[in-house]
All heavy atoms as atom14 arrays in JSON, in Angstrom:
{
  "sequence": "MAKNNKIQMQDLKNKNFIILSKSSLLYQPVINLCEEACFKPHVSFVSDRISSISR",
  "atom14_mask": [
    [1, 1, 1, 1, 1, 1, 1, 1, 0, 0, 0, 0, 0, 0],
    [1, 1, 1, 1, 1, 0, 0, 0, 0, 0, 0, 0, 0, 0],
    [1, 1, 1, 1, 1, 1, 1, 1, 1, 0, 0, 0, 0, 0],
    [1, 1, 1, 1, 1, 1, 1, 1, 0, 0, 0, 0, 0, 0],
    [1, 1, 1, 1, 1, 1, 1, 1, 0, 0, 0, 0, 0, 0],
    [1, 1, 1, 1, 1, 1, 1, 1, 1, 0, 0, 0, 0, 0],
    [1, 1, 1, 1, 1, 1, 1, 1, 0, 0, 0, 0, 0, 0],
    [1, 1, 1, 1, 1, 1, 1, 1, 1, 0, 0, 0, 0, 0],
    [1, 1, 1, 1, 1, 1, 1, 1, 0, 0, 0, 0, 0, 0],
    [1, 1, 1, 1, 1, 1, 1, 1, 1, 0, 0, 0, 0, 0],
    [1, 1, 1, 1, 1, 1, 1, 1, 0, 0, 0, 0, 0, 0],
    [1, 1, 1, 1, 1, 1, 1, 1, 0, 0, 0, 0, 0, 0],
    [1, 1, 1, 1, 1, 1, 1, 1, 1, 0, 0, 0, 0, 0],
    [1, 1, 1, 1, 1, 1, 1, 1, 0, 0, 0, 0, 0, 0],
    [1, 1, 1, 1, 1, 1, 1, 1, 1, 0, 0, 0, 0, 0],
    [1, 1, 1, 1, 1, 1, 1, 1, 0, 0, 0, 0, 0, 0],
    [1, 1, 1, 1, 1, 1, 1, 1, 1, 1, 1, 0, 0, 0],
    [1, 1, 1, 1, 1, 1, 1, 1, 0, 0, 0, 0, 0, 0],
    [1, 1, 1, 1, 1, 1, 1, 1, 0, 0, 0, 0, 0, 0],
    [1, 1, 1, 1, 1, 1, 1, 1, 0, 0, 0, 0, 0, 0],
    [1, 1, 1, 1, 1, 1, 0, 0, 0, 0, 0, 0, 0, 0],
    [1, 1, 1, 1, 1, 1, 1, 1, 1, 0, 0, 0, 0, 0],
    [1, 1, 1, 1, 1, 1, 0, 0, 0, 0, 0, 0, 0, 0],
    [1, 1, 1, 1, 1, 1, 0, 0, 0, 0, 0, 0, 0, 0],
    [1, 1, 1, 1, 1, 1, 1, 1, 0, 0, 0, 0, 0, 0],
    [1, 1, 1, 1, 1, 1, 1, 1, 0, 0, 0, 0, 0, 0],
    [1, 1, 1, 1, 1, 1, 1, 1, 1, 1, 1, 1, 0, 0],
    [1, 1, 1, 1, 1, 1, 1, 1, 1, 0, 0, 0, 0, 0],
    [1, 1, 1, 1, 1, 1, 1, 0, 0, 0, 0, 0, 0, 0],
    [1, 1, 1, 1, 1, 1, 1, 0, 0, 0, 0, 0, 0, 0],
    [1, 1, 1, 1, 1, 1, 1, 1, 0, 0, 0, 0, 0, 0],
    [1, 1, 1, 1, 1, 1, 1, 1, 0, 0, 0, 0, 0, 0],
    [1, 1, 1, 1, 1, 1, 1, 1, 0, 0, 0, 0, 0, 0],
    [1, 1, 1, 1, 1, 1, 0, 0, 0, 0, 0, 0, 0, 0],
    [1, 1, 1, 1, 1, 1, 1, 1, 1, 0, 0, 0, 0, 0],
    [1, 1, 1, 1, 1, 1, 1, 1, 1, 0, 0, 0, 0, 0],
    [1, 1, 1, 1, 1, 0, 0, 0, 0, 0, 0, 0, 0, 0],
    [1, 1, 1, 1, 1, 1, 0, 0, 0, 0, 0, 0, 0, 0],
    [1, 1, 1, 1, 1, 1, 1, 1, 1, 1, 1, 0, 0, 0],
    [1, 1, 1, 1, 1, 1, 1, 1, 1, 0, 0, 0, 0, 0],
    [1, 1, 1, 1, 1, 1, 1, 0, 0, 0, 0, 0, 0, 0],
    [1, 1, 1, 1, 1, 1, 1, 1, 1, 1, 0, 0, 0, 0],
    [1, 1, 1, 1, 1, 1, 1, 0, 0, 0, 0, 0, 0, 0],
    [1, 1, 1, 1, 1, 1, 0, 0, 0, 0, 0, 0, 0, 0],
    [1, 1, 1, 1, 1, 1, 1, 1, 1, 1, 1, 0, 0, 0],
    [1, 1, 1, 1, 1, 1, 1, 0, 0, 0, 0, 0, 0, 0],
    [1, 1, 1, 1, 1, 1, 0, 0, 0, 0, 0, 0, 0, 0],
    [1, 1, 1, 1, 1, 1, 1, 1, 0, 0, 0, 0, 0, 0],
    [1, 1, 1, 1, 1, 1, 1, 1, 1, 1, 1, 0, 0, 0],
    [1, 1, 1, 1, 1, 1, 1, 1, 0, 0, 0, 0, 0, 0],
    [1, 1, 1, 1, 1, 1, 0, 0, 0, 0, 0, 0, 0, 0],
    [1, 1, 1, 1, 1, 1, 0, 0, 0, 0, 0, 0, 0, 0],
    [1, 1, 1, 1, 1, 1, 1, 1, 0, 0, 0, 0, 0, 0],
    [1, 1, 1, 1, 1, 1, 0, 0, 0, 0, 0, 0, 0, 0],
    [1, 1, 1, 1, 1, 1, 1, 1, 1, 1, 1, 0, 0, 0]
  ],
  "atom14_positions": [
    [[-0.18, -15.54, -2.43], [-0.82, -14.42, -3.08], [-0.19, -14.14, -4.45], [-0.87, -13.67, -5.33], [-0.69, -13.19, -2.19], [-1.99, -12.46, -2.05], [-1.86, -10.93, -1.13], [-2.05, -11.52, 0.53], [0.0, 0.0, 0.0], [0.0, 0.0, 0.0], [0.0, 0.0, 0.0], [0.0, 0.0, 0.0], [0.0, 0.0, 0.0], [0.0, 0.0, 0.0]],
    [[1.08, -14.41, -4.63], [1.77, -14.11, -5.88], [1.21, -14.93, -7.04], [1.33, -14.52, -8.18], [3.26, -14.38, -5.74], [0.0, 0.0, 0.0], [0.0, 0.0, 0.0], [0.0, 0.0, 0.0], [0.0, 0.0, 0.0], [0.0, 0.0, 0.0], [0.0, 0.0, 0.0], [0.0, 0.0, 0.0], [0.0, 0.0, 0.0], [0.0, 0.0, 0.0]],
    [[0.59, -16.07, -6.78], [0.04, -16.91, -7.84], [-1.33, -16.43, -8.32], [-1.78, -16.83, -9.38], [-0.06, -18.35, -7.36], [1.28, -18.99, -7.1], [1.13, -20.41, -6.61], [2.49, -20.98, -6.31], [2.41, -22.36, -5.84], [0.0, 0.0, 0.0], [0.0, 0.0, 0.0], [0.0, 0.0, 0.0], [0.0, 0.0, 0.0], [0.0, 0.0, 0.0]],
    [[-1.98, -15.59, -7.54], [-3.3, -15.09, -7.91], [-3.2, -13.98, -8.94], [-2.31, -13.14, -8.86], [-4.03, -14.55, -6.67], [-4.33, -15.62, -5.66], [-4.42, -16.79, -5.98], [-4.48, -15.22, -4.42], [0.0, 0.0, 0.0], [0.0, 0.0, 0.0], [0.0, 0.0, 0.0], [0.0, 0.0, 0.0], [0.0, 0.0, 0.0], [0.0, 0.0, 0.0]],
    [[-4.12, -14.0, -9.89], [-4.18, -12.9, -10.87], [-4.82, -11.67, -10.26], [-4.51, -10.55, -10.66], [-4.98, -13.34, -12.1], [-4.22, -14.35, -12.92], [-3.0, -14.35, -12.94], [-4.95, -15.21, -13.59], [0.0, 0.0, 0.0], [0.0, 0.0, 0.0], [0.0, 0.0, 0.0], [0.0, 0.0, 0.0], [0.0, 0.0, 0.0], [0.0, 0.0, 0.0]],
    [[-5.71, -11.89, -9.32], [-6.42, -10.79, -8.66], [-6.39, -10.99, -7.16], [-6.42, -12.12, -6.67], [-7.89, -10.76, -9.08], [-8.16, -10.16, -10.4], [-9.67, -10.1, -10.59], [-10.04, -9.31, -11.79], [-11.5, -9.19, -11.92], [0.0, 0.0, 0.0], [0.0, 0.0, 0.0], [0.0, 0.0, 0.0], [0.0, 0.0, 0.0], [0.0, 0.0, 0.0]],
    [[-6.33, -9.89, -6.46], [-6.48, -9.94, -5.01], [-7.5, -8.89, -4.62], [-7.74, -7.93, -5.35], [-5.15, -9.71, -4.26], [-4.56, -8.34, -4.58], [-4.16, -10.81, -4.53], [-3.42, -7.94, -3.71], [0.0, 0.0, 0.0], [0.0, 0.0, 0.0], [0.0, 0.0, 0.0], [0.0, 0.0, 0.0], [0.0, 0.0, 0.0], [0.0, 0.0, 0.0]],
    [[-8.08, -9.06, -3.48], [-9.0, -8.07, -2.92], [-8.24, -7.23, -1.9], [-7.31, -7.72, -1.26], [-10.18, -8.78, -2.24], [-10.98, -9.69, -3.16], [-11.65, -8.92, -4.27], [-12.22, -7.84, -4.05], [-11.58, -9.44, -5.48], [0.0, 0.0, 0.0], [0.0, 0.0, 0.0], [0.0, 0.0, 0.0], [0.0, 0.0, 0.0], [0.0, 0.0, 0.0]],
    [[-8.65, -6.0, -1.74], [-7.99, -5.14, -0.76], [-8.03, -5.77, 0.62], [-7.07, -5.68, 1.37], [-8.64, -3.74, -0.73], [-8.24, -2.84, -1.88], [-6.46, -2.57, -2.01], [-6.11, -1.65, -0.52], [0.0, 0.0, 0.0], [0.0, 0.0, 0.0], [0.0, 0.0, 0.0], [0.0, 0.0, 0.0], [0.0, 0.0, 0.0], [0.0, 0.0, 0.0]],
    [[-9.11, -6.43, 0.94], [-9.24, -7.06, 2.25], [-8.15, -8.11, 2.48], [-7.75, -8.35, 3.62], [-10.65, -7.69, 2.38], [-11.04, -8.03, 3.78], [-11.13, -6.82, 4.69], [-11.46, -5.72, 4.28], [-10.82, -7.02, 5.95], [0.0, 0.0, 0.0], [0.0, 0.0, 0.0], [0.0, 0.0, 0.0], [0.0, 0.0, 0.0], [0.0, 0.0, 0.0]],
    [[-7.63, -8.71, 1.41], [-6.54, -9.69, 1.52], [-5.26, -9.05, 2.05], [-4.37, -9.75, 2.53], [-6.23, -10.31, 0.15], [-7.39, -11.12, -0.4], [-8.24, -11.59, 0.4], [-7.46, -11.27, -1.63], [0.0, 0.0, 0.0], [0.0, 0.0, 0.0], [0.0, 0.0, 0.0], [0.0, 0.0, 0.0], [0.0, 0.0, 0.0], [0.0, 0.0, 0.0]],
    [[-5.17, -7.74, 1.96], [-3.96, -7.02, 2.39], [-4.07, -6.45, 3.81], [-3.13, -5.83, 4.29], [-3.69, -5.86, 1.41], [-3.52, -6.27, -0.04], [-3.37, -5.02, -0.91], [-2.35, -7.19, -0.21], [0.0, 0.0, 0.0], [0.0, 0.0, 0.0], [0.0, 0.0, 0.0], [0.0, 0.0, 0.0], [0.0, 0.0, 0.0], [0.0, 0.0, 0.0]],
    [[-5.17, -6.72, 4.45], [-5.45, -6.14, 5.77], [-4.33, -6.37, 6.78], [-3.97, -5.48, 7.53], [-6.76, -6.69, 6.32], [-7.18, -6.08, 7.62], [-8.53, -6.58, 8.06], [-8.94, -5.9, 9.35], [-10.32, -6.26, 9.72], [0.0, 0.0, 0.0], [0.0, 0.0, 0.0], [0.0, 0.0, 0.0], [0.0, 0.0, 0.0], [0.0, 0.0, 0.0]],
    [[-3.76, -7.55, 6.81], [-2.72, -7.87, 7.8], [-1.32, -7.89, 7.22], [-0.41, -8.47, 7.8], [-3.04, -9.21, 8.45], [-4.35, -9.15, 9.23], [-4.58, -8.22, 9.98], [-5.21, -10.12, 9.01], [0.0, 0.0, 0.0], [0.0, 0.0, 0.0], [0.0, 0.0, 0.0], [0.0, 0.0, 0.0], [0.0, 0.0, 0.0], [0.0, 0.0, 0.0]],
    [[-1.15, -7.24, 6.09], [0.17, -7.17, 5.43], [0.84, -5.84, 5.73], [0.2, -4.85, 6.05], [0.01, -7.33, 3.91], [-0.68, -8.59, 3.47], [0.16, -9.8, 3.81], [-0.52, -11.08, 3.31], [0.22, -12.26, 3.71], [0.0, 0.0, 0.0], [0.0, 0.0, 0.0], [0.0, 0.0, 0.0], [0.0, 0.0, 0.0], [0.0, 0.0, 0.0]],
    [[2.16, -5.85, 5.61], [2.93, -4.61, 5.76], [2.93, -3.87, 4.42], [3.05, -4.49, 3.37], [4.37, -4.91, 6.17], [4.46, -5.44, 7.56], [3.66, -5.1, 8.43], [5.43, -6.29, 7.81], [0.0, 0.0, 0.0], [0.0, 0.0, 0.0], [0.0, 0.0, 0.0], [0.0, 0.0, 0.0], [0.0, 0.0, 0.0], [0.0, 0.0, 0.0]],
    [[2.82, -2.57, 4.49], [2.81, -1.73, 3.29], [4.13, -0.96, 3.19], [4.63, -0.44, 4.18], [1.66, -0.73, 3.33], [0.33, -1.3, 2.94], [-0.31, -2.22, 3.77], [-0.28, -0.94, 1.77], [-1.54, -2.76, 3.42], [-1.51, -1.46, 1.41], [-2.14, -2.38, 2.25], [0.0, 0.0, 0.0], [0.0, 0.0, 0.0], [0.0, 0.0, 0.0]],
    [[4.64, -0.9, 1.99], [5.79, -0.06, 1.64], [5.25, 0.94, 0.63], [4.8, 0.55, -0.46], [6.92, -0.89, 1.02], [7.42, -1.91, 2.03], [8.05, 0.0, 0.53], [8.4, -2.92, 1.47], [0.0, 0.0, 0.0], [0.0, 0.0, 0.0], [0.0, 0.0, 0.0], [0.0, 0.0, 0.0], [0.0, 0.0, 0.0], [0.0, 0.0, 0.0]],
    [[5.22, 2.22, 1.01], [4.59, 3.2, 0.14], [5.43, 4.46, -0.01], [6.4, 4.68, 0.74], [3.19, 3.59, 0.69], [3.26, 4.22, 2.06], [2.26, 2.4, 0.69], [1.92, 4.74, 2.56], [0.0, 0.0, 0.0], [0.0, 0.0, 0.0], [0.0, 0.0, 0.0], [0.0, 0.0, 0.0], [0.0, 0.0, 0.0], [0.0, 0.0, 0.0]],
    [[5.04, 5.25, -0.99], [5.69, 6.54, -1.19], [5.17, 7.52, -0.15], [4.11, 7.33, 0.44], [5.42, 7.06, -2.6], [6.1, 6.27, -3.7], [5.63, 6.76, -5.06], [7.61, 6.39, -3.6], [0.0, 0.0, 0.0], [0.0, 0.0, 0.0], [0.0, 0.0, 0.0], [0.0, 0.0, 0.0], [0.0, 0.0, 0.0], [0.0, 0.0, 0.0]],
    [[5.91, 8.59, 0.06], [5.59, 9.55, 1.1], [4.29, 10.3, 0.85], [3.74, 10.28, -0.25], [6.73, 10.57, 1.24], [6.8, 11.37, 0.08], [0.0, 0.0, 0.0], [0.0, 0.0, 0.0], [0.0, 0.0, 0.0], [0.0, 0.0, 0.0], [0.0, 0.0, 0.0], [0.0, 0.0, 0.0], [0.0, 0.0, 0.0], [0.0, 0.0, 0.0]],
    [[3.82, 11.0, 1.86], [2.58, 11.77, 1.79], [2.62, 12.82, 0.68], [1.59, 13.21, 0.16], [2.28, 12.45, 3.12], [1.88, 11.48, 4.19], [1.56, 12.2, 5.48], [1.17, 11.21, 6.56], [0.85, 11.88, 7.81], [0.0, 0.0, 0.0], [0.0, 0.0, 0.0], [0.0, 0.0, 0.0], [0.0, 0.0, 0.0], [0.0, 0.0, 0.0]],
    [[3.81, 13.28, 0.33], [3.93, 14.31, -0.7], [3.74, 13.75, -2.12], [3.59, 14.51, -3.07], [5.28, 15.02, -0.59], [6.33, 14.1, -0.81], [0.0, 0.0, 0.0], [0.0, 0.0, 0.0], [0.0, 0.0, 0.0], [0.0, 0.0, 0.0], [0.0, 0.0, 0.0], [0.0, 0.0, 0.0], [0.0, 0.0, 0.0], [0.0, 0.0, 0.0]],
    [[3.74, 12.42, -2.26], [3.58, 11.82, -3.58], [2.09, 11.79, -3.97], [1.21, 11.87, -3.11], [4.16, 10.41, -3.62], [3.25, 9.51, -3.04], [0.0, 0.0, 0.0], [0.0, 0.0, 0.0], [0.0, 0.0, 0.0], [0.0, 0.0, 0.0], [0.0, 0.0, 0.0], [0.0, 0.0, 0.0], [0.0, 0.0, 0.0], [0.0, 0.0, 0.0]],
    [[1.84, 11.62, -5.24], [0.46, 11.52, -5.72], [-0.13, 10.14, -5.49], [-1.33, 9.94, -5.7], [0.4, 11.87, -7.21], [0.77, 13.32, -7.55], [0.77, 13.51, -9.06], [-0.18, 14.29, -6.88], [0.0, 0.0, 0.0], [0.0, 0.0, 0.0], [0.0, 0.0, 0.0], [0.0, 0.0, 0.0], [0.0, 0.0, 0.0], [0.0, 0.0, 0.0]],
    [[0.66, 9.18, -5.07], [0.17, 7.82, -4.85], [-0.2, 7.52, -3.4], [-0.91, 6.56, -3.14], [1.21, 6.8, -5.34], [1.47, 6.81, -6.84], [2.59, 5.85, -7.18], [0.21, 6.44, -7.6], [0.0, 0.0, 0.0], [0.0, 0.0, 0.0], [0.0, 0.0, 0.0], [0.0, 0.0, 0.0], [0.0, 0.0, 0.0], [0.0, 0.0, 0.0]],
    [[0.3, 8.3, -2.48], [0.08, 8.03, -1.07], [-1.41, 8.02, -0.72], [-1.92, 7.02, -0.21], [0.8, 9.06, -0.2], [0.58, 8.85, 1.27], [1.38, 7.98, 2.0], [-0.45, 9.51, 1.95], [1.18, 7.78, 3.35], [-0.65, 9.32, 3.29], [0.15, 8.45, 4.0], [-0.06, 8.25, 5.34], [0.0, 0.0, 0.0], [0.0, 0.0, 0.0]],
    [[-2.1, 9.09, -0.98], [-3.51, 9.2, -0.55], [-4.42, 8.19, -1.24], [-5.29, 7.62, -0.57], [-4.02, 10.63, -0.74], [-5.29, 10.91, 0.05], [-5.11, 10.65, 1.55], [-4.17, 11.14, 2.17], [-6.02, 9.89, 2.14], [0.0, 0.0, 0.0], [0.0, 0.0, 0.0], [0.0, 0.0, 0.0], [0.0, 0.0, 0.0], [0.0, 0.0, 0.0]],
    [[-4.25, 7.9, -2.54], [-5.1, 6.85, -3.13], [-4.92, 5.49, -2.46], [-5.9, 4.75, -2.29], [-4.65, 6.82, -4.59], [-4.15, 8.2, -4.86], [-3.49, 8.63, -3.56], [0.0, 0.0, 0.0], [0.0, 0.0, 0.0], [0.0, 0.0, 0.0], [0.0, 0.0, 0.0], [0.0, 0.0, 0.0], [0.0, 0.0, 0.0], [0.0, 0.0, 0.0]],
    [[-3.72, 5.15, -2.05], [-3.49, 3.88, -1.36], [-4.22, 3.88, -0.01], [-4.92, 2.92, 0.33], [-1.98, 3.6, -1.17], [-1.75, 2.42, -0.24], [-1.31, 3.37, -2.51], [0.0, 0.0, 0.0], [0.0, 0.0, 0.0], [0.0, 0.0, 0.0], [0.0, 0.0, 0.0], [0.0, 0.0, 0.0], [0.0, 0.0, 0.0], [0.0, 0.0, 0.0]],
    [[-4.06, 4.96, 0.72], [-4.74, 5.08, 2.02], [-6.26, 5.01, 1.84], [-6.96, 4.31, 2.58], [-4.33, 6.39, 2.73], [-2.82, 6.44, 2.97], [-5.12, 6.59, 4.02], [-2.26, 5.31, 3.78], [0.0, 0.0, 0.0], [0.0, 0.0, 0.0], [0.0, 0.0, 0.0], [0.0, 0.0, 0.0], [0.0, 0.0, 0.0], [0.0, 0.0, 0.0]],
    [[-6.76, 5.71, 0.83], [-8.21, 5.71, 0.57], [-8.72, 4.3, 0.24], [-9.79, 3.91, 0.73], [-8.56, 6.67, -0.57], [-8.35, 8.12, -0.19], [-8.19, 8.47, 0.97], [-8.33, 8.97, -1.19], [0.0, 0.0, 0.0], [0.0, 0.0, 0.0], [0.0, 0.0, 0.0], [0.0, 0.0, 0.0], [0.0, 0.0, 0.0], [0.0, 0.0, 0.0]],
    [[-7.99, 3.56, -0.57], [-8.41, 2.2, -0.92], [-8.48, 1.32, 0.33], [-9.4, 0.52, 0.48], [-7.47, 1.59, -1.95], [-7.63, 2.1, -3.37], [-6.47, 1.61, -4.24], [-8.94, 1.66, -3.95], [0.0, 0.0, 0.0], [0.0, 0.0, 0.0], [0.0, 0.0, 0.0], [0.0, 0.0, 0.0], [0.0, 0.0, 0.0], [0.0, 0.0, 0.0]],
    [[-7.51, 1.47, 1.19], [-7.5, 0.69, 2.44], [-8.7, 1.08, 3.31], [-9.37, 0.2, 3.85], [-6.2, 0.9, 3.19], [-4.75, 0.24, 2.35], [0.0, 0.0, 0.0], [0.0, 0.0, 0.0], [0.0, 0.0, 0.0], [0.0, 0.0, 0.0], [0.0, 0.0, 0.0], [0.0, 0.0, 0.0], [0.0, 0.0, 0.0], [0.0, 0.0, 0.0]],
    [[-8.93, 2.36, 3.43], [-10.06, 2.81, 4.27], [-11.39, 2.35, 3.69], [-12.29, 1.98, 4.43], [-10.02, 4.33, 4.42], [-8.87, 4.77, 5.32], [-8.73, 6.27, 5.43], [-9.39, 7.02, 4.66], [-7.93, 6.71, 6.27], [0.0, 0.0, 0.0], [0.0, 0.0, 0.0], [0.0, 0.0, 0.0], [0.0, 0.0, 0.0], [0.0, 0.0, 0.0]],
    [[-11.51, 2.33, 2.36], [-12.74, 1.83, 1.73], [-12.93, 0.34, 2.02], [-14.06, -0.14, 2.06], [-12.7, 2.07, 0.23], [-12.88, 3.53, -0.14], [-12.67, 3.78, -1.64], [-12.69, 2.83, -2.43], [-12.49, 4.96, -1.98], [0.0, 0.0, 0.0], [0.0, 0.0, 0.0], [0.0, 0.0, 0.0], [0.0, 0.0, 0.0], [0.0, 0.0, 0.0]],
    [[-11.83, -0.37, 2.24], [-11.89, -1.8, 2.59], [-11.97, -1.99, 4.11], [-11.81, -3.1, 4.6], [-10.67, -2.53, 2.01], [0.0, 0.0, 0.0], [0.0, 0.0, 0.0], [0.0, 0.0, 0.0], [0.0, 0.0, 0.0], [0.0, 0.0, 0.0], [0.0, 0.0, 0.0], [0.0, 0.0, 0.0], [0.0, 0.0, 0.0], [0.0, 0.0, 0.0]],
    [[-12.18, -0.91, 4.83], [-12.39, -0.92, 6.29], [-11.16, -1.31, 7.1], [-11.26, -2.04, 8.1], [-13.57, -1.81, 6.65], [-15.11, -1.25, 5.91], [0.0, 0.0, 0.0], [0.0, 0.0, 0.0], [0.0, 0.0, 0.0], [0.0, 0.0, 0.0], [0.0, 0.0, 0.0], [0.0, 0.0, 0.0], [0.0, 0.0, 0.0], [0.0, 0.0, 0.0]],
    [[-10.0, -0.87, 6.67], [-8.8, -1.05, 7.5], [-7.79, 0.07, 7.25], [-7.87, 0.76, 6.26], [-8.16, -2.42, 7.27], [-7.44, -2.59, 5.95], [-6.08, -2.33, 5.84], [-8.12, -3.04, 4.82], [-5.42, -2.52, 4.63], [-7.47, -3.22, 3.62], [-6.12, -2.96, 3.52], [0.0, 0.0, 0.0], [0.0, 0.0, 0.0], [0.0, 0.0, 0.0]],
    [[-6.92, 0.23, 8.22], [-5.81, 1.17, 8.08], [-4.57, 0.34, 7.76], [-4.31, -0.66, 8.45], [-5.58, 1.96, 9.37], [-6.62, 3.01, 9.62], [-6.21, 3.88, 10.79], [-7.17, 5.05, 10.89], [-6.68, 6.06, 11.81], [0.0, 0.0, 0.0], [0.0, 0.0, 0.0], [0.0, 0.0, 0.0], [0.0, 0.0, 0.0], [0.0, 0.0, 0.0]],
    [[-3.81, 0.74, 6.77], [-2.63, -0.06, 6.41], [-1.54, 0.02, 7.47], [-1.36, 1.07, 8.1], [-2.17, 0.57, 5.09], [-2.64, 1.98, 5.17], [-3.94, 1.92, 5.92], [0.0, 0.0, 0.0], [0.0, 0.0, 0.0], [0.0, 0.0, 0.0], [0.0, 0.0, 0.0], [0.0, 0.0, 0.0], [0.0, 0.0, 0.0], [0.0, 0.0, 0.0]],
    [[-0.86, -1.08, 7.67], [0.32, -1.08, 8.54], [1.51, -0.73, 7.65], [1.98, -1.55, 6.87], [0.52, -2.44, 9.18], [1.72, -2.47, 10.06], [2.93, -2.99, 9.65], [1.91, -1.99, 11.31], [3.81, -2.85, 10.62], [3.22, -2.25, 11.64], [0.0, 0.0, 0.0], [0.0, 0.0, 0.0], [0.0, 0.0, 0.0], [0.0, 0.0, 0.0]],
    [[1.95, 0.53, 7.76], [3.02, 1.03, 6.9], [4.35, 0.75, 7.6], [4.63, 1.27, 8.67], [2.85, 2.54, 6.62], [4.0, 3.06, 5.78], [1.52, 2.79, 5.93], [0.0, 0.0, 0.0], [0.0, 0.0, 0.0], [0.0, 0.0, 0.0], [0.0, 0.0, 0.0], [0.0, 0.0, 0.0], [0.0, 0.0, 0.0], [0.0, 0.0, 0.0]],
    [[5.17, -0.08, 6.98], [6.45, -0.45, 7.57], [7.61, 0.36, 7.01], [8.67, 0.43, 7.61], [6.73, -1.94, 7.39], [6.74, -2.27, 6.03], [0.0, 0.0, 0.0], [0.0, 0.0, 0.0], [0.0, 0.0, 0.0], [0.0, 0.0, 0.0], [0.0, 0.0, 0.0], [0.0, 0.0, 0.0], [0.0, 0.0, 0.0], [0.0, 0.0, 0.0]],
    [[7.39, 1.0, 5.84], [8.44, 1.82, 5.24], [7.82, 2.85, 4.33], [6.9, 2.55, 3.58], [9.41, 0.93, 4.43], [10.58, 1.68, 3.85], [11.65, 2.04, 4.64], [10.61, 2.0, 2.5], [12.73, 2.74, 4.1], [11.67, 2.68, 1.94], [12.75, 3.06, 2.75], [0.0, 0.0, 0.0], [0.0, 0.0, 0.0], [0.0, 0.0, 0.0]],
    [[8.34, 4.09, 4.41], [7.9, 5.2, 3.56], [9.13, 5.82, 2.93], [10.15, 6.0, 3.61], [7.15, 6.27, 4.39], [6.74, 7.44, 3.51], [5.94, 5.68, 5.07], [0.0, 0.0, 0.0], [0.0, 0.0, 0.0], [0.0, 0.0, 0.0], [0.0, 0.0, 0.0], [0.0, 0.0, 0.0], [0.0, 0.0, 0.0], [0.0, 0.0, 0.0]],
    [[9.02, 6.16, 1.66], [10.15, 6.78, 0.97], [9.66, 7.87, 0.02], [8.52, 7.82, -0.45], [10.92, 5.73, 0.17], [11.99, 6.35, -0.52], [0.0, 0.0, 0.0], [0.0, 0.0, 0.0], [0.0, 0.0, 0.0], [0.0, 0.0, 0.0], [0.0, 0.0, 0.0], [0.0, 0.0, 0.0], [0.0, 0.0, 0.0], [0.0, 0.0, 0.0]],
    [[10.54, 8.81, -0.26], [10.25, 9.85, -1.24], [10.59, 9.41, -2.65], [10.19, 10.05, -3.62], [11.06, 11.12, -0.93], [10.57, 11.81, 0.33], [9.37, 11.76, 0.6], [11.41, 12.39, 1.04], [0.0, 0.0, 0.0], [0.0, 0.0, 0.0], [0.0, 0.0, 0.0], [0.0, 0.0, 0.0], [0.0, 0.0, 0.0], [0.0, 0.0, 0.0]],
    [[11.36, 8.33, -2.76], [11.85, 7.92, -4.08], [11.34, 6.53, -4.44], [11.5, 5.58, -3.67], [13.38, 7.91, -4.09], [13.96, 9.28, -3.87], [15.44, 9.35, -3.86], [16.09, 8.07, -4.1], [17.33, 7.83, -3.85], [18.1, 8.76, -3.35], [17.86, 6.66, -4.12], [0.0, 0.0, 0.0], [0.0, 0.0, 0.0], [0.0, 0.0, 0.0]],
    [[10.77, 6.42, -5.62], [10.26, 5.12, -6.08], [11.37, 4.1, -6.21], [11.15, 2.92, -5.97], [9.47, 5.29, -7.41], [8.72, 4.02, -7.78], [10.37, 5.65, -8.56], [7.34, 3.97, -7.37], [0.0, 0.0, 0.0], [0.0, 0.0, 0.0], [0.0, 0.0, 0.0], [0.0, 0.0, 0.0], [0.0, 0.0, 0.0], [0.0, 0.0, 0.0]],
    [[12.56, 4.56, -6.53], [13.69, 3.61, -6.7], [14.05, 2.91, -5.41], [14.61, 1.82, -5.44], [14.9, 4.34, -7.27], [15.33, 5.35, -6.37], [0.0, 0.0, 0.0], [0.0, 0.0, 0.0], [0.0, 0.0, 0.0], [0.0, 0.0, 0.0], [0.0, 0.0, 0.0], [0.0, 0.0, 0.0], [0.0, 0.0, 0.0], [0.0, 0.0, 0.0]],
    [[13.72, 3.47, -4.28], [14.04, 2.83, -3.0], [12.98, 1.81, -2.55], [13.22, 1.07, -1.61], [14.27, 3.87, -1.92], [13.09, 4.58, -1.65], [0.0, 0.0, 0.0], [0.0, 0.0, 0.0], [0.0, 0.0, 0.0], [0.0, 0.0, 0.0], [0.0, 0.0, 0.0], [0.0, 0.0, 0.0], [0.0, 0.0, 0.0], [0.0, 0.0, 0.0]],
    [[11.83, 1.78, -3.25], [10.81, 0.82, -2.86], [10.51, -0.18, -3.96], [9.67, -1.06, -3.79], [9.5, 1.52, -2.4], [8.85, 2.29, -3.53], [9.77, 2.39, -1.21], [7.47, 2.81, -3.19], [0.0, 0.0, 0.0], [0.0, 0.0, 0.0], [0.0, 0.0, 0.0], [0.0, 0.0, 0.0], [0.0, 0.0, 0.0], [0.0, 0.0, 0.0]],
    [[11.15, -0.07, -5.11], [10.92, -1.02, -6.2], [12.17, -1.84, -6.44], [13.26, -1.48, -6.02], [10.51, -0.28, -7.47], [11.57, 0.54, -7.9], [0.0, 0.0, 0.0], [0.0, 0.0, 0.0], [0.0, 0.0, 0.0], [0.0, 0.0, 0.0], [0.0, 0.0, 0.0], [0.0, 0.0, 0.0], [0.0, 0.0, 0.0], [0.0, 0.0, 0.0]],
    [[11.98, -2.95, -7.1], [13.12, -3.82, -7.41], [13.73, -3.46, -8.71], [13.21, -3.16, -9.66], [12.68, -5.29, -7.45], [12.41, -5.81, -6.09], [12.09, -7.27, -6.2], [11.9, -7.77, -4.85], [12.03, -9.01, -4.54], [12.34, -9.89, -5.46], [11.84, -9.41, -3.33], [0.0, 0.0, 0.0], [0.0, 0.0, 0.0], [0.0, 0.0, 0.0]]
  ]
}
């Protein structure tokens, strides 16, 4: 997947998600995009701080 310039949300259906907490402004848009692609994300890690989920 890393070699592709574009991916479809459906490509992420069986992947683990690392996302910011529900209190962040990014949480709900990610969930909404997944639901629009007809799946619920498998969230393996949630954090309040972006520094703990980015490299």
